[in-house]
C-alpha positions in Angstrom: 29.6 10.2 -51.3 28.9 14.0 -51.4 31.4 16.4 -52.8 29.7 19.1 -50.7 30.4 19.7 -47.0 28.7 21.5 -44.2 29.5 25.2 -44.4 30.4 25.1 -48.1 29.5 28.3 -50.0 28.0 27.5 -53.4 26.0 29.4 -56.0 22.7 27.8 -57.2 21.5 28.4 -60.7 17.8 28.9 -59.9 16.8 28.3 -63.5 18.2 24.8 -63.4 18.0 23.5 -59.8 14.9 22.9 -57.7 15.0 25.1 -54.6 12.1 24.6 -52.2 10.8 26.8 -49.5 7.7 27.1 -47.3 6.5 30.6 -48.2 4.1 30.9 -51.1 3.8 34.7 -51.4 6.0 37.8 -51.2 5.6 41.5 -51.4 6.1 42.9 -54.9 7.9 46.1 -53.5 10.2 44.1 -51.3 11.3 41.7 -54.1 11.7 44.7 -56.5 14.0 46.3 -53.9 16.1 43.1 -53.7 16.3 42.9 -57.5 17.5 46.5 -57.7 20.1 45.6 -55.2 21.2 42.6 -57.2 21.4 44.7 -60.3 23.4 47.4 -58.5 26.0 44.7 -57.4 25.0 44.6 -53.7 26.5 41.7 -51.7 23.9 39.5 -50.0 24.6 37.0 -47.2 24.6 33.4 -48.1 21.2 31.7 -47.9 21.2 28.6 -45.7 20.2 25.5 -47.7 19.9 21.8 -47.2 20.8 19.3 -49.9 18.1 16.9 -50.9 19.9 15.5 -53.9 23.2 17.0 -55.1 23.6 18.2 -58.6 26.6 18.7 -60.9 29.0 21.5 -59.9 31.3 23.7 -62.0 34.1 25.7 -60.5 34.9 29.1 -62.2 37.3 31.6 -60.7 37.0 29.9 -57.3 33.2 29.9 -57.2 31.2 26.7 -57.3 28.1 27.0 -59.3 25.5 24.2 -59.1 23.2 23.7 -62.1 21.1 20.6 -61.1 19.8 18.8 -58.0 17.2 19.5 -55.3 17.7 21.9 -52.4 15.6 23.1 -49.5 15.8 26.5 -47.7 16.9 25.9 -44.1 14.7 27.7 -41.5 17.4 27.5 -38.8 20.6 28.7 -40.5 23.2 29.5 -37.9 22.2 27.5 -34.9 21.5 24.0 -36.2 21.6 21.3 -38.8 19.6 18.1 -39.1 21.4 15.1 -37.5 19.4 11.9 -37.5 16.2 13.8 -38.2 16.6 16.4 -35.4 18.0 19.9 -35.4 21.2 20.2 -33.4 23.7 22.9 -32.7 26.5 22.8 -35.2 29.8 24.4 -34.3 31.0 24.2 -38.0 28.2 26.5 -39.1 28.8 28.9 -36.2 32.5 28.9 -37.1 31.7 30.1 -40.7 28.9 32.5 -39.7 29.3 33.6 -36.1 27.7 37.0 -36.8 24.2 35.8 -37.6 22.2 36.8 -34.5 18.7 35.7 -35.3 17.4 32.2 -35.7 15.1 33.0 -38.6 16.6 33.4 -42.0 14.9 31.3 -44.5 16.1 33.3 -47.6 12.9 33.3 -49.5 13.2 37.0 -50.5 16.8 36.7 -51.6 16.0 33.4 -53.5 13.0 34.9 -55.4 15.0 38.1 -56.1 17.9 36.2 -57.6 15.6 34.0 -59.6 13.8 37.1 -61.1 17.2 38.8 -61.7 18.4 35.6 -63.4 21.5 35.6 -61.1 22.9 32.6 -59.2 22.0 32.5 -55.5 24.9 32.5 -53.0 24.1 29.7 -50.5 25.7 28.0 -47.5 25.2 24.2 -47.0 23.7 23.4 -43.6 22.6 19.8 -44.1 23.4 17.0 -46.6 20.7 14.4 -47.1 17.6 16.3 -46.2 14.3 14.5 -47.0 12.1 15.7 -49.9 9.0 17.4 -48.5 5.9 19.0 -49.8 7.3 22.5 -50.1 6.9 25.0 -52.9 9.5 25.5 -55.6 10.9 29.1 -55.6 9.9 29.4 -59.2 6.2 29.0 -58.2 6.2 31.8 -55.6 3.6 34.5 -56.2 4.2 38.3 -55.9 1.4 40.2 -54.1 0.7 43.9 -54.0 2.7 45.2 -51.0 -0.4 46.6 -49.2 -2.3 43.4 -49.6 0.7 41.4 -48.5 1.2 43.5 -45.4 -2.5 42.8 -44.4 -2.0 39.1 -45.1 1.4 38.9 -43.4 1.6 41.4 -40.5 4.9 43.3 -40.2 6.3 42.5 -43.6 5.5 45.5 -45.8 8.2 47.2 -47.7 8.2 50.3 -45.5 8.4 48.2 -42.3 11.3 46.2 -43.6 13.1 49.3 -44.9 12.7 50.9 -41.4 14.3 47.9 -39.8 17.0 47.4 -42.5 18.2 50.5 -44.4 19.9 48.2 -47.0 16.5 47.8 -48.7 16.6 50.1 -51.8 
């Protein structure tokens, strides 16, 4: 029986847990911007994650930090969870995060930034009992030159992201 529940906010120690995603490369300037934000104390939204295998948790000053286990970034954070292998609308998730407007929030940038900054990643549990897949561990992601990354992944250069979201430093 899991001690975690849908909608729980936890902090993953990315040096100890296995956090998987599907993106292999990120812009160096974008990740640098996120690391600077982390170091400046900026608050970031919780990253949606699915639990593959739960790890041990420690509660300190009301925050739950998890330092082992396997987790998977969830590509559909606010609108769905996996139920019997299919994504379905989940009113519990919408109750906790009604302000998320877009369906795509995988959290790769925040995860890699927190890993590099050596800070626990704030996460929201969206599914318990996800299947292990052939995804890439966040610790194995590669930083690319921003100009090269923008050519490889259209629309994701540092300047383009900064124009859409002024919170990028």
